[in-house]
Steps between C-alpha positions, in 0.01 A plus 500: 500500500777737547602713198761288342854652469610424148770658301264561203279742709602843404555790740230697329248210549573484867472867549166491310372222719610672825336822391177318455531344850582829661186672343256212562604422864203541739598746771163598628155330517417372146287732294171367370362511148120546466498795740211741472664688214538196287215271599318546182725262312336167429771301664407670815157355489507214766157358379672389175682162482861506563573404130284782363675743725842390391416514144339853537833614663721355220279653243576856635884467479723610234761260359787678700286482817442137443867419456577682829296242680708205382772545762498410858534879567182588312464865394227744610228616272409844660225586251307198628598537861712184490801522727825315440506147643786273608410129435817362669471446881646199684345297793674148494509474874426859611520832319834544335661792299647277235265664246425871476138461625588463879667784671591536865532876472182626657306445832570116458880418542474131539274201456485158658750266358355147500718185456603439142253285305697174522492517879135582524426219253667259740215547732277308265212714633252642258333720752833651607590576139164682455538696809854616406369611164215682662740680735735606210194619306380712798841675510520534130156663471593724791819609327307568183251714685794694637648546157778265548404191285299402195220260494657237262748278668728249330485192722479208566798326343355148442766349280604144601821478691637242242878526574655555852744742360236755383560847667135595512367167628473678836214709353290194412285243694744223404523214271160336516220602248216436749669716773589779255142498351343503843722790608432701199121472554519596862728797439306645207161463669629633818665793324257603244200487729278473191113529556231309311483775239873462409607832665832492659671659803838423335635312204738194539717372219600131427859490394720411313307327214653255421792241565707772663753370738841582401682841570868452393683168473802406297438734209121475520316809594127564564491763234588257218434161642283274279319267744442176294194350679314180390126501486489252770702717754321804395166354583554343833798702638537844360148611426278382790584789738408760234187320399386499869624852554260603216203264524474466869670807625365722227819701471465827310847512365739254334866577435683353202865410575831578339591162369396324189281194514597245223647778290243764532522795762247451763348857441473421138343160534140519392435133578593557864336835558183415325487172694453699816216694350332244287534178715548637849256794472758773586345844544771749549817658349825341398813682578851427388781446753711822501678562169372149366388657186832664421692188531292330230683697230814626681599200698326192371502624133173316451338797306650696206441833652353683796172561317478131439537427867206741569288318258599155638395590860183693431369252263592216733294663775726693719346828614773702668879527506698546823754737339482750216542288188137540394510872568785535266405262213127456490426798291758398234362140512158658390669721231684190358167308502628241748188559717171665490356749761249237581779287635579770755131547575462134605794543748356827635169358561643217712714772703210738548270217600724410789516865604127535481466180713739658751277800533747749361212666303246489776357813638587628841153410622550145394838490672330589837329160503822299471654403835849490371486864387533578870830320537809717578837502679329369821430176326858432412758336735218405736548267802257247329714488184811463715335201690412350166855546354642318818234229461609440148857479591427250772279282289733498213813422694622132446677300758724262283684319776463468872728227638410363847244774542754777535232751445310670643747667741413546858537862560527447866820292461671697229725758653682613184464484126746575226345614165747457216462601127494835318116496465459470881479878557414626155130592435571602142524134388174381650250562215662362183435667172208734435510631858387847596583710805412285814296645783712373802738226406620260774842343447572134606729650767225719643253210501729263682594761749124529589538149657877497602638845568858356522521444119828584323535544135790440253453523126766241420491601138507852369188433302290219379746430202748412769805510273753546788556336846619810657214500765512135591722532810274761657199283420660200649594685824145626540350156422728316748381720797129440439260247633330477165583601145295602211651557153318706225621373164370454145429755234400864430462718207876494414445134413153473357271784360357631181753472222718269708483124517726281714767264363522294819264359764759494771529776766672794362877554546635378829174468679526117525841535650381746760218269599718206538773679700246641742331163526833358634514731797146549625379370834204315340382456149428837321194609304561594138249755364488521113381802318415537125235390258691242297580138621835435649716190519570484864572121516806583709268646773223246473752210578710695758439411865642847603197657326194407710244690317452665163228767421413643164361859543511617142457888491286552806409871465501769764414265799780257433659523841173455678405194304825327535528559866143371557583176331844467662356537859174298444249776490401372156488143377643498135289353232616630156588271218750542219333619174798395293720205469861537652725341260877391547773714340525260211177615365691801385629273218141527351488777235283781640377578145362161466118554557395135500331384814501124431795277571667351199740220588637484137682828558557476872237771572354447848184702468383808695301557811368227730245408233749369244850510681650155533833589667608534861401792720620698792142563628179409320226729392253513797763429761456657846513406854309600811543504876204261533450142412225474232327193373252481209224266387310490166149459628323480168620501129364315194632158413368503141408778273316380193473774242221343297271342749552641847311813429240619230359827393157497354557142413801585304841355557759736619761402258373538139725247315492512115752226479674257729726650775838604388792267571875583517775263613233246585331745743146647465389855562209739438526844353355763743326671205274202461366529851168675497486592866819536714279615787353139521845365543595721802547311836622565849779342707435532867805492732548522876798653665597421867749712697656262762789726582512781784460807300203650309566610149387475132561227266530503115326210315639414166303230296688363201388252240736258332425258219601130572545452127755701298416700183751671296499875608274440811584676828679301770245640753284813502352714777121493470400672822634687802360655811646665821317382809523596862622212716445528877665254729304179538225619265409314173433743211308394193564661160335442163693545183312548170650333189396581149582203286529703185756731638689305770528150351589606162812552302571643156585273210762597254255716302399698800165334555397402851448126554406276800709193514287183587627269754622488861602798701619589857383781715805612699479684832823506689577125560145388433388355160152417377454299179216582253434430132367705213308301238310611205 
């Protein structure tokens, strides 16, 4: 999303772009069109349908005025009372000034920094995801009302975390399509607050469409990368989150990505963009990623001229360009007959329709009836939002190792603590990328001192890169004197971020040596706390008896110190689960530019993510420990699912078969498109959870399905349901997980068609398995 720094961008272009930003930045409460002096225009008539109002507005614009609307920094039309508008605001895990729409220069100087998305996703808690999105939306609308933000925000990032080296994986909900899809729905619904008439409080944007998950790796860069994706992987891995974000979440924005998809730039790919509108029912605007139109000609050399690029994207269905390329070349594209003015009109109707749904053209009297118009600086950095940020960090934190019950610590017995690691007393690193100004950040050191005042700190390394050992001696001295040692290690934005992928899965620099050296001299096994969004190969720590516990805390946001301390000292029972597979360092032999998901033994390709990966792991997707002992039981689940005869609808069979079921490799399967009612094939799995430990908590249930027969290209196993349930000591909790056969038991064939493999399956819940069979 950041404006790319590329040598071909001229100084004059940068000056032009910065000038537009400076003139369009909101410094006071936003002005309103359709005021009393301009309410005679038909687009101000709220009794008309949105589409009619948008068309009426477009019909009043001159060609030059139309072109001025095609940039994220849209120009004003004073003669119609239309002010300038900035489309680009950011809200990934709180309000952030990465785009020009969010400014901390008025009455609001900070906003709540929630944990980075990958950590919040580790909670596997849909209601928490929705609550966080609602809180971010409240602060976003308050900032807009104060003139410090727009109404259109470019989040969430729902790309699949395909490769553990990806620098922006931290921004996503992880590697599983079901989890990413569910997160997208909860975020968009919570953020947009859309009413039954389609009116919006704010606009959310599903990004980056599609198959975008490489920044910069061995000569491959996101601006020119051609993601070669099979129809099979596109259907059941890359597209599901976007389909859900649009169909279920009803997102009002879609962002096309920098990369090419099978040789066609994403923003010029009509098949992809029109699929969203025609098949998924998308009603909103499509924006390019920033400067993604310019690179089509200048970097990718896909088009023959700038004007051809303009024609490619507008005809494909893109509506607005983050950047100025359309401002500079659209008129010449018309003059050269590359496009017609009607191509611009289609884009503008989509843009103005979203603005109309947002109420930008509503009268002041209409605004008085909207509760969110009353939000202001008093609704930002609230105590409730801070509590929610803390709850998110606690629920997402994952306990990876806890040998001999080392944790939780007894605060009555611990007299001194040593905190080692450069991140221990640095609040700047707590948020990850796309982080704004935090309200009141709490460092790890401050959090632990709330429990043990006698806590000493030594960075050990100068920074997280840890390229020298100069601070080791001091850290060893501090650690040797303490009753207990906590080391903060892992990653920060110097190792993984936008435009930066990793080349190794090991701890950076000399971090591993620091941990091992301190482990040799501590009075008791130490606790290793790992920061960062990407998986780490910490096999050395997993198998080291000097390291008694390992915690993954991601990028925990502004309440980081509070969350960690509460878990360390037993005031919170951890229950988070890893939303990604943690691979060994040997996985870095797999080319990052290989987009295939399925394993291919013929070329020693091990596959990707828990669904298809066949190699060894450091920690599995879904791994996470608790301070309690939890047992499970499947109370009810089907033993047999007959597609043809177990259900009927108006005496018609569910599967409408025009020929015998398809066979491949001696196996039989049914195409989902031949099923007339997927609703009739939904069923529930009822599970009981019993906490027979000595601490209350919450527990994440992950229900997987695994075929007992093997079909080429089929998943190894697949998540089909998840819930987070409260588990009180000595109490049995019952949970019902709904399963949609057409979604959860299917896989794509080589042509990208969804199929249900007939035969025997296993439901898998922790160490419990339940057999069932699918027959036609």
